[in-house]
C-alpha positions as CSV (number, residue, x, y, z in Angstrom):
1,X,7.2,4.6,-11.0
2,X,10.7,3.3,-10.0
3,X,11.7,4.0,-6.3
4,X,15.2,5.2,-7.5
5,X,13.4,8.3,-9.3
6,X,11.7,8.9,-5.8
7,X,14.0,10.9,-3.1
8,X,13.2,10.4,0.4
9,X,12.1,13.3,1.1
10,X,12.8,16.1,4.2
11,X,13.3,14.3,7.1
12,X,9.6,13.8,9.1
13,X,9.8,15.2,12.9
14,X,13.1,16.3,13.3
15,X,14.2,17.9,16.5
16,X,17.3,19.0,18.2
17,X,20.0,16.0,18.2
18,X,17.6,13.9,15.9
19,X,17.4,14.2,12.0
20,X,13.9,12.2,12.0
21,X,12.9,9.6,9.9
22,X,12.7,9.8,6.3
23,X,9.4,11.4,4.8
24,X,9.0,8.0,2.9
25,X,9.6,5.9,5.9
26,X,7.0,7.4,7.8
27,X,4.6,7.5,4.9
28,X,5.3,3.7,4.4
29,X,4.6,3.0,7.8
30,X,1.3,5.0,7.9
31,X,0.4,2.9,4.9
32,X,1.1,-0.4,6.4
33,X,-1.4,0.0,9.7
34,X,-3.7,0.5,7.1
35,X,-3.1,-2.2,5.3
36,X,-2.6,-4.2,8.1
37,X,-5.9,-3.2,9.6
38,X,-7.6,-4.1,6.3
39,X,-6.2,-7.0,5.1
40,X,-5.1,-9.1,7.8
41,X,-7.2,-11.3,10.3
42,X,-6.7,-10.5,14.3
43,X,-4.0,-12.7,15.8
44,X,-2.9,-14.5,12.9
45,X,0.9,-14.9,11.7
46,X,0.5,-16.1,8.3
47,X,1.0,-12.7,7.0
48,X,2.8,-12.0,4.2
49,X,5.1,-9.1,5.1
50,X,7.0,-9.0,2.2
51,X,4.3,-8.4,0.1
52,X,2.9,-5.6,2.9
53,X,6.0,-3.9,3.2
54,X,6.3,-3.7,-0.6
55,X,2.7,-2.4,-0.8
56,X,3.9,0.2,2.1
57,X,6.7,1.4,0.0
58,X,5.0,1.7,-3.2
59,X,2.1,4.0,-1.7
60,X,4.7,5.9,0.2
61,X,6.5,6.6,-3.3
62,X,3.2,7.5,-4.9
63,X,2.9,9.9,-2.2
64,X,6.0,11.5,-2.3
65,X,5.9,11.6,-6.3
66,X,2.6,13.4,-5.7
67,X,3.9,16.1,-3.6
68,X,6.3,16.8,-5.9
69,X,3.9,16.9,-8.9
70,X,2.2,19.6,-7.2
71,X,3.2,23.2,-8.5
72,X,5.1,24.6,-6.0
73,X,6.5,21.4,-4.5
74,X,5.2,20.4,-1.1
75,X,6.0,23.5,0.6
76,X,2.9,24.9,-1.4
77,X,0.6,22.3,-0.1
78,X,1.4,23.7,3.7
79,X,-0.2,26.9,3.0
C-alpha cells in the first residue's frame, strides 16, 4: 500500500478555531507510543527514530485503509 493512495482522513478532535490534527497523525502517534513501549529499553537514547516513525505511519496508513475498506466507509463503524 502506498501512502499517496491514503488520505489523511478527517480532522481528529476539531473544535472552534482549531481544525485538529489529521486522523493519520493521530493514529501514527498512538502506534508510535506502542512501538516505543514494546521495543525500546527504558532510559535508552539510541532509538532508531526514523524506523520507529516509518513503522508508526505504516500502521496509521493501514488503519485508514481498513476504515475506507469497510462497507459504508468510516461512518458505518460509528453506529
